[in-house]
C-alpha positions as CSV (number, residue, x, y, z in Angstrom):
1,M,79.1,141.0,-14.0
2,S,77.1,140.6,-17.2
3,V,76.2,137.5,-19.5
4,E,77.4,139.9,-22.2
5,K,80.7,139.9,-21.2
6,Y,81.1,136.4,-22.0
7,L,80.0,137.1,-25.4
8,K,81.8,140.2,-26.2
9,P,82.5,140.2,-30.2
10,E,86.0,139.0,-29.2
11,V,85.2,135.8,-27.0
12,V,82.5,134.9,-29.6
13,N,84.7,134.9,-32.5
14,Q,87.5,132.7,-30.5
15,I,84.2,130.1,-30.1
16,K,83.7,130.4,-33.6
17,R,86.8,129.7,-35.1
18,L,87.2,127.2,-32.4
19,D,84.0,125.2,-33.7
20,L,85.3,126.0,-37.4
21,R,88.6,124.7,-36.6
22,A,88.0,122.1,-34.2
23,Q,84.9,120.2,-36.6
24,F,87.1,117.3,-37.5
25,V,88.8,117.4,-33.9
26,V,85.5,118.1,-31.7
27,R,83.8,115.4,-33.8
28,G,86.3,112.3,-32.8
29,F,86.7,113.8,-29.2
30,L,83.3,114.4,-28.1
31,H,82.1,111.1,-30.0
32,G,84.9,109.3,-29.4
33,L,83.5,109.0,-25.7
34,H,80.7,107.2,-26.7
35,A,81.1,103.4,-26.0
36,S,80.4,102.5,-29.7
37,P,82.5,101.7,-32.9
38,F,79.5,102.8,-35.0
39,H,80.3,106.6,-36.1
40,G,80.1,107.8,-32.3
41,F,77.2,107.0,-31.4
42,S,76.4,105.1,-28.4
43,V,73.8,102.3,-30.0
44,E,72.9,98.9,-28.9
45,F,72.1,95.7,-31.4
46,S,68.6,94.8,-31.3
47,E,67.9,92.7,-33.8
48,H,67.6,91.2,-37.5
49,R,64.7,92.2,-40.1
50,K,64.7,91.7,-43.7
51,Y,65.9,93.7,-46.0
52,S,63.8,96.9,-47.8
53,P,64.3,99.2,-50.6
54,G,65.5,102.0,-49.1
55,D,67.4,100.6,-45.8
56,N,71.0,100.5,-46.0
57,P,73.3,99.0,-47.3
58,N,75.8,99.1,-44.9
59,D,73.6,97.7,-42.5
60,I,73.4,94.2,-43.7
61,D,74.5,91.5,-42.4
62,W,76.6,89.4,-44.7
63,N,77.3,86.6,-42.1
64,V,73.4,85.7,-42.1
65,F,73.7,86.3,-45.7
66,A,76.4,83.4,-46.3
67,K,73.8,81.3,-44.6
68,T,70.6,81.6,-45.7
69,D,71.0,83.3,-49.2
70,K,68.8,86.3,-48.2
71,Y,69.3,89.9,-47.1
72,Y,68.9,90.8,-43.5
73,T,69.7,94.2,-41.9
74,R,71.2,94.4,-38.5
75,K,68.3,96.6,-36.2
76,Y,69.9,98.9,-33.7
77,E,68.1,101.0,-31.1
78,S,68.0,104.5,-31.3
79,E,71.0,106.6,-31.1
80,T,71.8,107.9,-27.9
81,N,74.0,111.5,-27.4
82,L,76.4,112.0,-24.9
83,T,75.7,113.9,-21.6
84,G,78.0,116.3,-20.8
85,F,77.8,118.6,-17.2
86,L,80.5,121.7,-17.0
87,V,81.2,121.6,-13.5
88,M,82.4,125.2,-11.9
89,D,84.3,125.7,-8.8
90,L,82.9,129.2,-7.7
91,S,84.9,129.4,-4.3
92,E,86.5,132.7,-3.5
93,S,89.9,131.5,-5.0
94,M,88.7,131.7,-8.4
95,G,87.9,135.0,-8.6
96,Y,91.5,135.8,-7.9
97,T,93.9,137.5,-10.8
98,F,96.6,139.8,-10.1
99,E,97.4,141.7,-13.4
100,Q,95.3,139.7,-16.0
101,T,92.0,140.6,-16.9
102,L,90.5,137.9,-16.8
103,N,90.3,136.1,-12.7
104,K,90.5,132.9,-13.1
105,F,86.5,132.3,-12.6
106,D,86.5,134.5,-15.7
107,Y,88.3,132.4,-17.7
108,A,87.0,129.1,-16.2
109,V,83.6,130.4,-17.7
110,C,85.0,131.2,-21.1
111,L,86.6,127.7,-21.2
112,A,83.2,126.5,-20.1
113,A,81.0,128.4,-22.3
114,A,83.5,126.8,-25.5
115,L,82.6,123.6,-24.4
116,A,79.1,124.1,-23.9
117,Y,78.5,125.6,-28.1
118,L,81.2,122.7,-29.4
119,M,78.6,120.2,-27.4
120,V,75.6,121.9,-28.2
121,S,77.0,122.0,-32.1
122,Q,77.2,118.5,-31.8
123,Q,73.5,118.1,-30.7
124,D,75.0,116.3,-27.5
125,P,73.2,118.0,-24.1
126,V,75.1,119.8,-21.4
127,G,74.1,121.1,-18.2
128,L,75.8,123.0,-15.5
129,I,77.1,122.5,-11.6
130,T,78.5,124.9,-9.5
131,F,80.1,124.2,-5.8
132,N,82.2,126.0,-3.1
133,D,81.8,123.6,-0.2
134,K,78.9,122.0,-1.1
135,V,77.0,121.8,-5.0
136,R,75.1,125.8,-5.2
137,E,73.6,125.3,-8.6
138,S,72.4,122.7,-10.8
139,L,70.9,123.3,-14.6
140,P,70.1,120.5,-16.2
141,P,71.2,119.5,-19.6
142,R,69.9,120.3,-22.9
143,S,70.8,120.2,-26.3
144,N,69.2,123.1,-27.8
145,R,70.6,126.5,-29.1
146,K,69.6,128.3,-26.5
147,Q,71.0,125.9,-23.4
148,L,74.8,128.1,-24.1
149,G,72.9,131.5,-23.1
150,N,71.3,129.9,-19.9
151,V,74.6,128.5,-18.6
152,L,76.0,131.8,-19.4
153,S,73.6,133.3,-17.5
154,L,73.4,131.5,-14.4
155,L,76.9,131.6,-14.4
156,S,77.1,135.6,-14.7
157,K,75.1,136.3,-11.6
158,I,77.2,133.9,-9.8
159,Q,80.6,135.5,-8.1
160,P,83.1,133.5,-6.0
161,T,82.7,133.5,-2.7
162,G,83.4,131.0,0.2
163,A,85.4,128.5,0.9
164,T,86.4,125.1,-1.4
165,D,85.6,121.4,0.1
166,F,86.0,119.9,-3.4
167,G,85.8,116.3,-2.0
168,Y,82.7,116.8,-0.6
169,S,80.8,118.5,-3.2
170,V,82.4,115.7,-6.1
171,G,80.9,112.8,-3.9
172,Q,77.3,115.1,-4.0
173,I,78.0,115.5,-7.8
174,A,78.7,111.5,-8.4
175,A,75.5,111.2,-6.3
176,M,73.3,113.4,-8.8
177,L,74.5,111.8,-11.8
178,K,72.3,108.6,-13.2
179,T,73.5,108.0,-16.4
180,R,77.1,107.8,-17.9
181,S,78.2,111.6,-18.6
182,L,81.3,113.5,-19.6
183,V,82.0,115.6,-16.8
184,M,84.5,118.9,-17.1
185,I,85.6,120.7,-14.2
186,F,87.3,123.7,-13.8
187,S,88.8,124.5,-10.8
188,D,92.0,125.6,-8.8
189,L,92.5,122.6,-6.9
190,L,93.4,124.8,-3.7
191,S,91.5,121.8,-1.6
192,D,92.6,118.9,0.6
193,E,94.5,116.4,-1.7
194,D,93.5,113.1,-0.6
195,A,90.3,113.7,-0.5
196,M,89.8,115.2,-3.9
197,F,91.1,112.3,-5.5
198,N,89.1,110.0,-4.0
199,A,86.3,111.5,-5.0
200,L,87.4,111.6,-8.4
201,Y,88.0,107.9,-8.4
202,R,84.6,107.5,-6.9
203,L,83.7,109.8,-9.9
204,R,85.2,107.4,-12.1
205,H,84.2,104.8,-10.7
206,G,80.6,105.1,-11.8
207,G,81.2,104.9,-15.3
208,H,81.6,108.8,-15.8
209,D,84.4,110.3,-18.2
210,I,86.3,112.9,-16.4
211,I,88.4,116.0,-17.5
212,L,90.2,117.6,-14.8
213,F,90.7,121.7,-16.1
214,H,93.0,123.4,-13.4
215,V,93.1,126.9,-13.8
216,L,95.8,128.9,-12.1
217,D,96.6,132.3,-12.6
218,E,99.5,133.4,-14.2
219,A,100.9,134.8,-10.9
220,E,100.3,131.5,-8.9
221,V,102.5,130.0,-11.6
222,S,105.1,132.4,-12.2
223,F,105.3,134.4,-8.9
224,P,106.1,137.6,-10.9
225,F,106.3,139.5,-7.4
226,N,109.2,141.9,-5.7
227,G,111.0,142.7,-2.8
228,M,108.6,141.9,0.5
229,Y,104.8,140.9,-0.3
230,E,102.2,140.5,1.9
231,M,100.1,137.2,0.7
232,R,96.2,136.5,1.9
233,D,94.5,133.3,1.3
234,P,90.9,134.4,-0.2
235,E,89.3,131.8,1.7
236,T,90.7,131.8,5.5
237,D,92.4,135.2,5.2
238,Q,95.3,134.2,6.5
239,E,98.0,136.7,5.8
240,M,101.5,136.2,5.5
241,K,104.6,138.8,4.3
242,V,107.0,136.9,2.2
243,D,110.4,138.0,1.0
244,S,109.6,137.5,-2.8
245,D,113.0,137.4,-4.1
246,G,114.5,134.5,-2.0
247,F,111.2,132.6,-1.6
248,R,110.7,132.0,-5.5
249,S,113.1,129.8,-6.6
250,D,111.2,126.9,-3.7
251,Y,107.7,128.7,-4.9
252,V,107.9,127.9,-8.4
253,Q,109.3,124.2,-7.6
254,R,106.3,123.5,-5.4
255,I,104.1,124.5,-8.1
256,K,105.9,122.3,-10.8
257,E,105.8,119.4,-8.0
258,F,102.2,120.0,-7.1
259,R,101.0,119.8,-11.0
260,D,103.1,116.9,-11.8
261,S,101.7,115.2,-9.3
262,L,97.9,115.9,-10.0
263,A,98.4,114.7,-13.0
264,R,99.8,111.2,-12.4
265,Q,97.0,110.9,-9.9
266,S,94.9,111.7,-12.9
267,Q,96.4,109.5,-15.4
268,A,96.3,106.6,-12.3
269,G,92.6,107.2,-11.9
270,G,92.3,107.3,-16.1
271,F,90.8,110.6,-16.9
272,D,92.3,113.6,-18.1
273,Y,94.1,116.2,-16.2
274,V,94.9,119.8,-18.2
275,A,97.0,122.8,-16.8
276,L,96.0,126.0,-17.6
277,D,96.9,129.7,-16.4
278,T,95.2,132.7,-17.2
279,S,97.8,133.8,-19.5
280,M,97.5,131.1,-22.4
281,Q,94.6,132.7,-25.1
282,F,91.7,129.8,-23.8
283,D,91.1,129.0,-27.3
284,K,94.2,127.8,-28.8
285,A,94.7,126.2,-25.0
286,L,91.5,124.2,-25.7
287,M,92.6,123.4,-29.2
288,E,95.7,122.3,-28.4
289,Y,93.7,119.6,-25.7
290,L,91.5,118.7,-28.2
291,L,94.0,117.8,-30.9
292,S,96.6,116.1,-28.1
293,R,93.3,113.6,-27.1
294,R,92.8,113.5,-30.4
295,A,96.5,112.5,-31.0
296,R,96.0,109.5,-28.3
297,G,92.8,107.9,-29.8
């Protein structure tokens, strides 16, 4: 699978259109995660100094002026950009698709490419971490324009393989992150649910913001199969035959309950849960999420 697949014209156009449509949204979305009211940047008050011609009048401290009748400006420490990490599940189940053009991993890569593009356009550094049963690859965060190509180049060399240990891998990631970061996780979340959320809560407790992109294949949501159908777990190779017509209603209900449970636990943990499937146009799905996050303030 080549990097060109993710940079083919229709994908690039989708990302560019998202960038153009989302300027105000992205600015509020990304910068709103900074712990500061000053135009979204993380800045800390340092000291006062006398106002000099050319200083920004908005920085004048009028409380000090009222007491001293002299102009002083508030001096701030250097602006600090938000650091983002794209965390990609590359376990074998992510390689599944029934009849969509993109499998779950490809779809997640397109989402990740769009977010990397948007973060770099805001001059926020973004890095990449991949995992299955443990962390496999790590690309340090950068904010230059080449970083999108670096991210896609690494992902293009990877094939989904192996089993998942989400909890253990996220625990490793929590130990790796030294500064407060935005952690964007792309996974089908086919792992032990308790271990998953215990690890996510620890990561959140470490001060990191988390967005959990739950990527399923369209068929995993709608169960479009007919008659007797043989199903195989790609990570364990276990097989079972099911009566699709008799099983469909129960399956669809269980998937709904699973997603509802993930959403509730995410809300309880103070992070975002985004349910997606591969039938959704990825730029539209991402735009809807950004708009909903913006609307929540």
